[in-house]
VEXLOVO-264938 format. One line per field, with one value per atom (N, C-alpha, C): residue in three letters; atom name; y, z, x. Coordinates in pm, 1 decimal. Layout:
N
residuo c(ALA,...) $
atomo c(CA,...) $
Y c(Y,...) $
Z c(Z,...) $
X c(X,...) $
END
This chain:
183
residuo c(UNK,UNK,UNK,UNK,UNK,UNK,UNK,UNK,UNK,UNK,UNK,UNK,UNK,UNK,UNK,UNK,UNK,UNK,UNK,UNK,UNK,UNK,UNK,UNK,UNK,UNK,UNK,UNK,UNK,UNK,UNK,UNK,UNK,UNK,UNK,UNK,UNK,UNK,UNK,UNK,UNK,UNK,UNK,UNK,UNK,UNK,UNK,UNK,UNK,UNK,UNK,UNK,UNK,UNK,UNK,UNK,UNK,UNK,UNK,UNK,UNK,UNK,UNK,UNK,UNK,UNK,UNK,UNK,UNK,UNK,UNK,UNK,UNK,UNK,UNK,UNK,UNK,UNK,UNK,UNK,UNK,UNK,UNK,UNK,UNK,UNK,UNK,UNK,UNK,UNK,UNK,UNK,UNK,UNK,UNK,UNK,UNK,UNK,UNK,UNK,UNK,UNK,UNK,UNK,UNK,UNK,UNK,UNK,UNK,UNK,UNK,UNK,UNK,UNK,UNK,UNK,UNK,UNK,UNK,UNK,UNK,UNK,UNK,UNK,UNK,UNK,UNK,UNK,UNK,UNK,UNK,UNK,UNK,UNK,UNK,UNK,UNK,UNK,UNK,UNK,UNK,UNK,UNK,UNK,UNK,UNK,UNK,UNK,UNK,UNK,UNK,UNK,UNK,UNK,UNK,UNK,UNK,UNK,UNK,UNK,UNK,UNK,UNK,UNK,UNK,UNK,UNK,UNK,UNK,UNK,UNK,UNK,UNK,UNK,UNK,UNK,UNK,UNK,UNK,UNK,UNK,UNK,UNK,UNK,UNK,UNK,UNK,UNK,UNK,UNK,UNK,UNK,UNK,UNK,UNK,UNK,UNK,UNK,UNK,UNK,UNK,UNK,UNK,UNK,UNK,UNK,UNK,UNK,UNK,UNK,UNK,UNK,UNK,UNK,UNK,UNK,UNK,UNK,UNK,UNK,UNK,UNK,UNK,UNK,UNK,UNK,UNK,UNK,UNK,UNK,UNK,UNK,UNK,UNK,UNK,UNK,UNK,UNK,UNK,UNK,UNK,UNK,UNK,UNK,UNK,UNK,UNK,UNK,UNK,UNK,UNK,UNK,UNK,UNK,UNK,UNK,UNK,UNK,UNK,UNK,UNK,UNK,UNK,UNK,UNK,UNK,UNK,UNK,UNK,UNK,UNK,UNK,UNK,UNK,UNK,UNK,UNK,UNK,UNK,UNK,UNK,UNK,UNK,UNK,UNK,UNK,UNK,UNK,UNK,UNK,UNK,UNK,UNK,UNK,UNK,UNK,UNK,UNK,UNK,UNK,UNK,UNK,UNK,UNK,UNK,UNK,UNK,UNK,UNK,UNK,UNK,UNK,UNK,UNK,UNK,UNK,UNK,UNK,UNK,UNK,UNK,UNK,UNK,UNK,UNK,UNK,UNK,UNK,UNK,UNK,UNK,UNK,UNK,UNK,UNK,UNK,UNK,UNK,UNK,UNK,UNK,UNK,UNK,UNK,UNK,UNK,UNK,UNK,UNK,UNK,UNK,UNK,UNK,UNK,UNK,UNK,UNK,UNK,UNK,UNK,UNK,UNK,UNK,UNK,UNK,UNK,UNK,UNK,UNK,UNK,UNK,UNK,UNK,UNK,UNK,UNK,UNK,UNK,UNK,UNK,UNK,UNK,UNK,UNK,UNK,UNK,UNK,UNK,UNK,UNK,UNK,UNK,UNK,UNK,UNK,UNK,UNK,UNK,UNK,UNK,UNK,UNK,UNK,UNK,UNK,UNK,UNK,UNK,UNK,UNK,UNK,UNK,UNK,UNK,UNK,UNK,UNK,UNK,UNK,UNK,UNK,UNK,UNK,UNK,UNK,UNK,UNK,UNK,UNK,UNK,UNK,UNK,UNK,UNK,UNK,UNK,UNK,UNK,UNK,UNK,UNK,UNK,UNK,UNK,UNK,UNK,UNK,UNK,UNK,UNK,UNK,UNK,UNK,UNK,UNK,UNK,UNK,UNK,UNK,UNK,UNK,UNK,UNK,UNK,UNK,UNK,UNK,UNK,UNK,UNK,UNK,UNK,UNK,UNK,UNK,UNK,UNK,UNK,UNK,UNK,UNK,UNK,UNK,UNK,UNK,UNK,UNK,UNK,UNK,UNK,UNK,UNK,UNK,UNK,UNK,UNK,UNK,UNK,UNK,UNK,UNK,UNK,UNK,UNK,UNK,UNK,UNK,UNK,UNK,UNK,UNK,UNK,UNK,UNK,UNK,UNK,UNK,UNK,UNK,UNK,UNK,UNK,UNK,UNK,UNK,UNK,UNK,UNK,UNK,UNK,UNK,UNK,UNK,UNK,UNK,UNK,UNK,UNK,UNK,UNK,UNK,UNK,UNK,UNK,UNK,UNK,UNK,UNK,UNK) $
atomo c(N,CA,C,N,CA,C,N,CA,C,N,CA,C,N,CA,C,N,CA,C,N,CA,C,N,CA,C,N,CA,C,N,CA,C,N,CA,C,N,CA,C,N,CA,C,N,CA,C,N,CA,C,N,CA,C,N,CA,C,N,CA,C,N,CA,C,N,CA,C,N,CA,C,N,CA,C,N,CA,C,N,CA,C,N,CA,C,N,CA,C,N,CA,C,N,CA,C,N,CA,C,N,CA,C,N,CA,C,N,CA,C,N,CA,C,N,CA,C,N,CA,C,N,CA,C,N,CA,C,N,CA,C,N,CA,C,N,CA,C,N,CA,C,N,CA,C,N,CA,C,N,CA,C,N,CA,C,N,CA,C,N,CA,C,N,CA,C,N,CA,C,N,CA,C,N,CA,C,N,CA,C,N,CA,C,N,CA,C,N,CA,C,N,CA,C,N,CA,C,N,CA,C,N,CA,C,N,CA,C,N,CA,C,N,CA,C,N,CA,C,N,CA,C,N,CA,C,N,CA,C,N,CA,C,N,CA,C,N,CA,C,N,CA,C,N,CA,C,N,CA,C,N,CA,C,N,CA,C,N,CA,C,N,CA,C,N,CA,C,N,CA,C,N,CA,C,N,CA,C,N,CA,C,N,CA,C,N,CA,C,N,CA,C,N,CA,C,N,CA,C,N,CA,C,N,CA,C,N,CA,C,N,CA,C,N,CA,C,N,CA,C,N,CA,C,N,CA,C,N,CA,C,N,CA,C,N,CA,C,N,CA,C,N,CA,C,N,CA,C,N,CA,C,N,CA,C,N,CA,C,N,CA,C,N,CA,C,N,CA,C,N,CA,C,N,CA,C,N,CA,C,N,CA,C,N,CA,C,N,CA,C,N,CA,C,N,CA,C,N,CA,C,N,CA,C,N,CA,C,N,CA,C,N,CA,C,N,CA,C,N,CA,C,N,CA,C,N,CA,C,N,CA,C,N,CA,C,N,CA,C,N,CA,C,N,CA,C,N,CA,C,N,CA,C,N,CA,C,N,CA,C,N,CA,C,N,CA,C,N,CA,C,N,CA,C,N,CA,C,N,CA,C,N,CA,C,N,CA,C,N,CA,C,N,CA,C,N,CA,C,N,CA,C,N,CA,C,N,CA,C,N,CA,C,N,CA,C,N,CA,C,N,CA,C,N,CA,C,N,CA,C,N,CA,C,N,CA,C,N,CA,C,N,CA,C,N,CA,C,N,CA,C,N,CA,C,N,CA,C,N,CA,C,N,CA,C,N,CA,C,N,CA,C,N,CA,C,N,CA,C,N,CA,C,N,CA,C,N,CA,C,N,CA,C,N,CA,C,N,CA,C,N,CA,C,N,CA,C,N,CA,C,N,CA,C,N,CA,C,N,CA,C,N,CA,C,N,CA,C,N,CA,C,N,CA,C,N,CA,C) $
Y c(11541.4,11527.8,11439.9,11540.0,11501.9,11311.8,11314.5,11191.3,11087.6,11094.2,11004.9,10986.9,11087.5,11052.6,10974.6,11001.8,10881.9,10745.3,10740.0,10614.2,10594.5,10628.8,10640.5,10574.7,10629.5,10605.6,10511.1,10452.3,10335.1,10195.9,10206.9,10127.0,10127.4,10193.8,10214.0,10121.2,10150.0,10088.7,9920.9,9914.7,9769.5,9673.3,9722.3,9734.0,9655.9,9778.1,9736.3,9636.9,9618.3,9537.9,9395.9,9392.3,9262.3,9203.0,9298.7,9232.6,9124.0,9067.5,8931.7,9052.9,9018.7,9089.3,9031.4,9083.3,9021.0,9065.0,8968.9,8970.1,9020.2,9016.2,9054.9,9201.7,9295.7,9437.6,9474.2,9604.7,9671.9,9755.5,9843.1,9902.5,10045.5,10078.8,10207.2,10158.9,10022.8,10008.4,9907.6,9912.2,9866.2,9961.0,10094.8,10209.6,10226.5,10218.6,10337.7,10434.8,10525.8,10668.9,10690.7,10706.8,10711.5,10890.7,10946.0,11077.2,11116.1,11238.6,11270.0,11466.8,11546.5,11669.3,11708.5,11759.4,11788.5,11864.8,11889.1,11942.2,11814.7,11677.8,11575.2,11503.5,11557.7,11500.7,11455.1,11534.3,11524.1,11409.3,11411.1,11282.8,11176.8,11147.3,11045.6,10977.4,11060.0,11003.0,10963.6,11035.3,10938.3,10813.1,10798.1,10625.2,10562.8,10610.4,10565.1,10371.8,10350.0,10215.6,10128.4,10203.6,10106.6,10058.8,10110.2,10087.3,9970.2,9980.3,9899.6,9755.0,9764.4,9660.8,9628.9,9663.5,9603.6,9512.6,9574.5,9521.4,9365.3,9366.6,9242.8,9137.8,9200.4,9153.7,9049.1,9114.0,9071.6,8984.8,8949.1,8882.3,8921.4,9078.7,9070.4,9191.7,9194.1,9262.3,9386.9,9501.4,9657.0,9721.7,9757.4,9878.7,9995.9,10068.0,10223.7,10303.8,10404.7,10486.3,10644.6,10704.6,10853.0,10916.9,11023.5,11097.7,11249.5,11263.3,11379.4,11505.0,11436.1,11521.6,11475.9,11424.1,11357.7,11495.6,11617.8,11704.7,11781.6,11789.6,11832.7,11714.7,11638.0,11510.2,11547.7,11544.1,11579.4,11698.0,11817.6,11919.1,11924.6,11876.6,11855.8,11812.4,11686.3,11598.3,11664.2,11767.3,11823.6,11927.6,11864.7,11945.8,12114.5,12138.0,12255.1,12335.5,12295.7,12360.3,12518.1,12513.4,12675.1,12760.4,12732.1,12811.7,12756.0,12688.9,12704.8,12799.7,12797.5,12907.1,13031.4,13053.0,13208.7,13237.8,13155.2,13205.0,13080.0,13088.7,12985.2,12947.2,13047.0,13036.9,12909.8,12888.9,12751.3,12646.7,12641.6,12494.3,12447.2,12551.2,12500.0,12380.3,12404.8,12325.1,12194.1,12197.1,12072.1,11956.8,11991.4,11936.9,11794.0,11799.3,11634.5,11566.4,11608.5,11540.5,11498.0,11563.6,11531.0,11461.1,11442.0,11385.2,11199.6,11238.8,11072.4,11022.1,11111.0,11073.0,10977.0,11097.0,11035.0,10876.2,10893.2,10756.8,10625.0,10682.7,10583.8,10518.6,10599.7,10552.0,10473.0,10505.6,10426.5,10339.7,10286.5,10178.5,10090.3,10144.9,10054.9,9976.7,10047.5,9994.3,9900.2,9900.6,9817.1,9685.7,9699.7,9592.8,9511.8,9568.6,9507.1,9337.7,9262.9,9136.6,9113.9,9163.6,9176.7,9189.6,9260.5,9341.7,9214.3,9171.8,9071.5,9125.1,9010.0,9020.6,9043.7,9005.9,9024.0,9098.7,9249.5,9334.6,9458.4,9580.5,9702.3,9791.0,9844.8,9964.0,10073.8,10186.7,10260.4,10354.0,10486.7,10602.3,10706.5,10769.5,10899.0,11029.2,11127.5,11262.6,11314.6,11256.9,11362.4,11499.5,11543.6,11696.9,11741.5,11723.9,11753.3,11795.6,11700.7,11690.0,11852.8,11898.8,12019.0,12126.2,12245.2,12233.1,12160.6,12125.8,12090.5,11922.1,11858.0,11740.5,11698.0,11639.7,11599.5,11458.3,11433.8,11307.7,11219.7,11250.8,11197.0,11133.1,11233.0,11205.5,11114.1,11073.4,10993.5,10844.3,10855.9,10735.4,10672.2,10787.6,10692.1,10623.1,10702.9,10682.4,10491.0,10524.4,10382.4,10257.7,10274.8,10181.0,10060.4,10064.6,9960.5,9843.8,9898.9,9822.7,9752.5,9810.3,9769.3,9616.3,9532.4,9378.3,9342.0,9431.4,9410.8,9514.0,9609.8,9753.9,9880.8,9983.9,10104.8,10175.0,10216.2,10309.2,10442.6,10520.2,10649.8,10738.9,10830.0,10867.2,11015.6,11092.2,11206.9,11289.7,11410.4,11521.7,11624.7,11603.4,11658.2,11660.1,11615.5,11639.6,11549.3,11450.8,11418.2,11448.7,11477.1,11521.0,11432.7,11306.2,11209.1,11142.7,11128.3,11044.4,11190.7,11287.4,11375.3,11411.2,11388.8,11422.1,11585.0,11653.7,11727.9,11760.6,11767.0,11753.6,11903.6,11898.8,12013.4,12125.1,12114.8,12202.5,12293.9,12309.8,12410.8,12408.7,12282.0,12271.4,12230.6,12232.0,12165.5,11986.7,11939.0,11813.3,11717.3,11569.8,11534.5,11374.1,11312.4,11184.7,11080.6,11003.8,10863.1,10743.9,10633.2,10501.2,10442.6,10481.2,10448.4,10425.7,10330.6,10281.8,10396.6,10493.6,10563.4,10521.2,10554.0,10564.9,10674.8,10692.0,10809.3,10802.4,10899.4,10910.8,10916.9,10935.7,10944.3,11086.6,11122.4,11308.3,11433.8) $
Z c(15435.6,15451.2,15308.1,15206.2,15049.7,15041.8,15103.0,15046.7,15109.9,15247.8,15271.0,15195.6,15163.5,15098.6,14997.6,14919.2,14771.3,14850.6,14957.0,15072.1,15042.7,15070.2,15144.9,15010.1,14875.2,14761.8,14719.2,14727.1,14697.9,14714.4,14934.1,14990.7,14933.3,14926.3,14882.6,14716.2,14659.8,14531.1,14544.7,14624.8,14634.7,14735.1,14790.6,14854.8,14760.7,14664.8,14533.9,14462.1,14450.7,14341.9,14382.7,14531.0,14590.0,14614.8,14542.9,14573.2,14486.3,14482.6,14360.1,14269.9,14139.5,14047.3,13946.9,13983.9,13935.0,13764.4,13717.8,13563.4,13482.7,13536.5,13489.7,13500.2,13559.2,13503.3,13399.9,13379.8,13272.8,13244.2,13135.9,13122.4,13216.7,13229.6,13335.7,13465.5,13519.6,13650.9,13686.5,13584.6,13573.0,13569.0,13601.5,13592.2,13754.9,13763.0,13894.2,13873.0,13961.8,13951.4,14071.4,14049.5,14142.4,14184.1,14246.6,14267.3,14392.5,14351.4,14406.7,14390.5,14537.6,14500.0,14376.8,14301.7,14204.5,14219.6,14326.7,14389.5,14385.9,14383.5,14437.3,14290.7,14168.3,14070.1,14052.2,14052.1,14039.0,14129.7,14262.8,14348.3,14302.7,14251.8,14200.4,14069.2,13996.4,13891.0,13931.4,14020.4,14056.9,14122.0,14173.0,14241.4,14156.8,14056.1,13915.9,13930.3,13901.5,13889.0,14028.0,14122.9,14257.8,14230.7,14169.0,14117.7,14040.8,13908.3,13809.0,13897.9,13985.5,14083.3,14163.3,14211.1,14273.4,14195.0,14099.0,13977.3,13950.4,13925.7,13846.6,13996.4,14082.5,14226.9,14267.2,14250.2,14242.1,14125.2,14036.4,13942.5,13799.3,13805.4,13708.5,13594.2,13461.7,13377.6,13402.1,13362.0,13348.9,13232.5,13185.2,13056.8,13068.9,13038.8,13078.1,12966.9,12973.2,12836.2,12893.3,12860.2,12928.2,12786.4,12858.1,12784.8,12786.8,12856.1,12900.0,12760.4,12656.2,12556.5,12419.7,12478.5,12335.6,12242.9,12367.0,12264.8,12181.0,12246.4,12141.2,12049.3,12058.6,11953.8,11848.7,11879.0,11802.3,11680.3,11782.3,11707.7,11642.2,11636.4,11545.0,11454.2,11432.2,11329.9,11262.4,11292.4,11191.2,11105.6,10996.8,10850.0,10842.7,10952.9,10987.6,11085.8,11161.1,11284.5,11247.3,11134.4,11131.1,11146.4,11087.2,11057.0,11185.3,11325.5,11445.5,11495.0,11476.7,11525.3,11526.6,11377.2,11335.1,11399.7,11401.7,11452.4,11584.7,11690.0,11762.6,11791.7,11772.3,11792.9,11663.5,11555.7,11466.0,11531.7,11625.1,11709.6,11762.9,11806.1,11874.6,11781.9,11663.6,11548.9,11556.4,11612.3,11569.9,11700.0,11804.5,11923.2,11903.1,11853.5,11801.9,11764.0,11646.0,11644.4,11721.2,11806.1,11930.9,11987.9,12031.3,12091.6,12070.3,11919.3,11872.5,11900.6,11866.2,11872.5,11993.9,12116.5,12214.5,12275.2,12240.6,12250.1,12173.5,12042.0,11950.2,12049.1,12122.7,12168.0,12240.3,12373.7,12503.8,12452.7,12350.3,12287.6,12237.6,12130.0,12110.0,12242.5,12338.3,12481.1,12510.2,12505.2,12579.7,12475.9,12343.8,12264.1,12241.5,12313.0,12298.9,12356.5,12280.9,12288.4,12447.9,12497.7,12654.7,12778.1,12675.9,12763.9,12757.5,12912.9,12907.3,13027.6,13074.6,13190.4,13289.0,13342.1,13424.3,13416.5,13331.1,13323.2,13382.2,13405.0,13436.5,13335.5,13292.1,13151.2,13248.6,13262.6,13349.9,13247.8,13316.3,13240.6,13289.2,13241.5,13289.1,13214.4,13301.9,13187.9,13170.9,13299.2,13257.9,13261.0,13387.1,13365.2,13291.5,13166.8,13069.5,12944.5,12949.7,12886.4,12880.4,12990.7,13008.2,12956.6,12879.8,12869.4,12722.6,12681.5,12508.1,12517.4,12613.2,12616.5,12745.0,12789.9,12904.7,12901.3,13027.2,13073.5,13059.6,13130.9,13131.1,13026.0,12911.3,12774.0,12734.4,12749.6,12698.0,12787.8,12914.9,12975.1,12914.0,12902.1,12845.2,12718.3,12609.4,12474.5,12476.4,12553.1,12592.1,12678.4,12744.0,12863.1,12777.0,12702.6,12641.9,12591.5,12577.0,12509.1,12657.3,12803.8,12907.9,12927.6,12897.2,12949.6,13102.4,13160.0,13268.0,13364.6,13418.9,13475.7,13363.0,13392.4,13305.7,13461.2,13503.5,13632.7,13611.8,13586.0,13571.4,13686.7,13653.0,13733.8,13688.6,13833.3,13819.4,13940.1,13885.2,13978.7,13983.4,14101.6,14085.5,14243.0,14258.0,14368.0,14359.8,14450.6,14468.3,14556.1,14539.0,14620.4,14623.0,14694.8,14653.7,14567.1,14407.1,14322.1,14219.9,14255.4,14145.5,14126.4,14048.1,13986.1,13930.9,14002.7,13939.4,13888.8,13765.1,13731.4,13745.2,13864.8,13845.5,13925.3,13959.2,14002.1,13938.7,13797.9,13714.9,13617.6,13650.4,13551.7,13672.9,13630.7,13681.9,13716.1,13775.8,13790.6,13736.6,13744.9,13669.3,13752.2,13751.7,13831.8,13760.4,13829.2,13723.3,13776.1,13754.1,13811.5,13876.5,13860.3,13865.5,14009.4,14045.0,14184.3,14234.0,14309.9,14352.4,14453.6,14431.7,14527.6,14547.1,14654.5,14790.8,14885.8,14919.1,15068.8,15164.4,15149.3,15273.9,15321.0,15260.5,15375.6,15289.6) $
X c(14153.1,14023.6,13984.4,14025.7,14021.1,14032.5,14142.7,14242.9,14136.5,14067.9,13978.5,13863.8,13819.1,13703.4,13679.2,13805.6,13864.8,13853.4,13911.9,13938.1,13801.1,13702.8,13564.3,13466.5,13522.5,13444.0,13521.2,13622.6,13665.1,13624.9,13623.6,13560.3,13375.6,13342.9,13158.5,13163.5,13244.5,13240.5,13309.7,13397.1,13442.7,13310.4,13214.6,13119.5,13005.9,13002.2,12889.9,12959.0,13095.3,13106.0,13117.2,13124.8,13078.5,12935.1,12828.5,12727.9,12700.9,12603.9,12578.8,12472.9,12554.2,12485.8,12374.6,12266.5,12137.6,12133.6,12098.5,12116.5,11985.6,11879.1,11771.8,11719.9,11849.5,11827.8,11764.3,11758.1,11719.2,11867.2,11880.7,11998.7,12013.2,11939.9,11891.1,11985.4,11944.1,11957.3,12102.6,12157.2,12299.2,12410.4,12375.0,12424.5,12505.6,12662.3,12684.7,12712.6,12688.0,12733.1,12851.1,12956.1,13052.1,13019.2,12946.3,12954.5,13029.3,13102.5,13230.5,13235.0,13287.9,13343.9,13398.0,13379.7,13473.3,13637.2,13604.9,13763.1,13833.7,13797.8,13863.8,13890.4,13856.9,13895.6,14039.6,14144.8,14261.8,14306.5,14269.9,14281.3,14237.2,14106.9,14054.6,14106.5,14172.0,14226.4,14368.4,14445.5,14531.6,14549.3,14417.4,14374.4,14288.5,14267.1,14193.1,14232.6,14354.9,14423.1,14403.2,14362.5,14297.2,14134.4,14057.9,13949.6,13972.2,14029.3,14070.6,14111.1,14181.7,14262.7,14150.3,14086.7,13984.5,13900.2,13859.0,13755.1,13813.3,13892.5,13970.0,14016.1,14032.2,14038.3,13925.2,13818.6,13654.7,13624.4,13708.1,13698.5,13616.1,13600.5,13537.7,13634.7,13588.2,13671.3,13652.8,13756.7,13775.7,13796.8,13717.9,13729.1,13733.1,13836.8,13804.9,13791.3,13696.9,13673.9,13669.8,13800.2,13794.0,13806.6,13661.6,13613.1,13675.4,13762.6,13792.7,13851.2,13922.4,13977.8,13862.6,13760.9,13654.9,13632.3,13565.3,13535.4,13657.2,13749.7,13886.6,13908.8,13908.9,13937.2,13834.8,13692.8,13565.0,13605.4,13646.4,13642.4,13753.9,13888.3,13992.3,13981.0,13891.6,13837.9,13752.6,13676.0,13536.0,13589.2,13547.5,13596.2,13518.6,13417.3,13396.0,13455.0,13562.1,13616.8,13669.0,13700.0,13775.2,13635.6,13555.8,13405.9,13344.3,13384.1,13321.0,13407.2,13505.0,13642.9,13585.3,13566.6,13554.6,13381.2,13336.4,13179.6,13122.9,13161.3,13134.2,12999.3,12888.4,12745.1,12718.4,12760.7,12729.2,12779.9,12852.4,12852.0,12736.7,12644.2,12548.7,12402.6,12449.7,12349.9,12468.7,12569.1,12677.9,12671.4,12634.0,12654.1,12582.7,12473.4,12415.6,12503.1,12593.7,12681.2,12779.6,12834.9,12939.1,12859.6,12734.0,12669.2,12673.6,12629.5,12642.2,12788.1,12935.6,13021.0,13057.2,13027.3,13031.3,12936.1,12799.7,12757.1,12827.4,12837.9,12939.1,13058.0,13129.7,13222.9,13202.8,13116.6,13085.0,13021.6,12941.9,12888.5,12993.3,13105.0,13210.1,13277.6,13312.9,13330.4,13262.6,13121.6,13068.0,13031.8,13018.8,13022.8,13161.4,13277.4,13408.5,13368.0,13444.2,13480.7,13487.6,13575.0,13611.3,13509.6,13395.4,13278.2,13158.1,13149.4,13036.8,12929.4,12838.8,12752.5,12882.1,13010.3,13090.0,13191.4,13145.5,13265.0,13189.8,13282.4,13269.3,13340.0,13233.7,13310.0,13294.0,13426.2,13402.9,13454.4,13420.4,13358.8,13406.5,13498.4,13608.6,13588.5,13573.9,13583.4,13422.8,13357.1,13200.7,13231.3,13266.1,13308.2,13340.0,13463.9,13487.2,13385.9,13253.4,13139.3,13053.0,13091.7,13018.0,13078.7,13029.2,12861.8,12819.1,12910.6,12866.2,12787.5,12826.1,12690.1,12689.2,12554.1,12487.7,12518.5,12542.5,12564.4,12431.5,12335.7,12199.9,12125.2,12173.3,12144.5,12221.9,12365.5,12484.2,12434.7,12399.0,12380.0,12266.0,12130.8,12045.3,12064.2,12131.3,12144.9,12232.7,12294.7,12414.5,12355.5,12261.2,12182.9,12153.2,12099.1,12045.0,12127.3,12264.5,12375.1,12446.0,12456.7,12532.4,12470.4,12581.5,12555.9,12596.2,12712.6,12747.7,12692.3,12830.2,12767.1,12896.1,12793.5,12866.8,12873.7,13007.2,13058.9,13093.8,13028.7,13046.6,13091.4,13205.7,13297.6,13222.5,13133.3,13060.6,13103.8,13170.1,13213.6,13062.6,13020.6,12883.9,12841.9,12736.4,12670.1,12529.9,12466.3,12362.8,12272.2,12158.8,12050.0,11915.0,11888.8,11815.0,11859.4,11759.5,11786.2,11837.3,11878.0,11892.3,11997.5,12088.8,12266.3,12253.0,12336.2,12369.5,12587.8,12545.6,12694.1,12755.4,12885.0,12969.6,12864.5,12710.7,12655.0,12622.8,12660.2,12622.8,12489.6,12415.6,12262.3,12196.6,12074.1,11955.8,11998.7,11953.8,12037.2,11925.6,11902.5,11798.3,11806.9,11735.5,11674.6,11696.1,11757.2,11814.4,11837.4,11783.1,11782.1,11899.2,12033.6,12160.2,12144.7,12270.3,12283.3,12400.6,12380.0,12494.0,12587.2,12730.4,12832.8,12888.1,12888.6,12875.3,12989.0,13075.8,13114.8,13018.1,12872.5,12777.6,12743.8,12873.4,12872.7,12844.6) $
END
């Protein structure tokens, strides 16, 4: 059954990809959220290249930003990491810096010379950000820089327009276009 759900997500993505792209949308309206059950994460990752292939076959460019190891990378490069390991409560005051680094990483991809009005910049690893950063804040911060579409792979659930990452947090309502299995 789960393989069928990834197939359905891919089909829904292809359908959305094939629709005309309106040029005069605001940044938040250029966000597509692929919403899937967190149990499908590994299966979706195995099939990620199919999303890229379909994007290129639709004559759109594909740029992937994988945030899966972003917290570990940020912490490893942080001059205060030893203090954070000794007293993890100190980390709470530094998470704003981590959020800044996430936003800069995605903005760099959005500003890449190959990213234009015809591009899909895909963000993978949203689940790995929990509980250190909020996907909603990341999307809000990068939305003004979106020229084509920002595709966020979102392990969680959608209830109306309320997105819930990993069902671990209260959700947030967002203007993004949802791509779901419908079930």
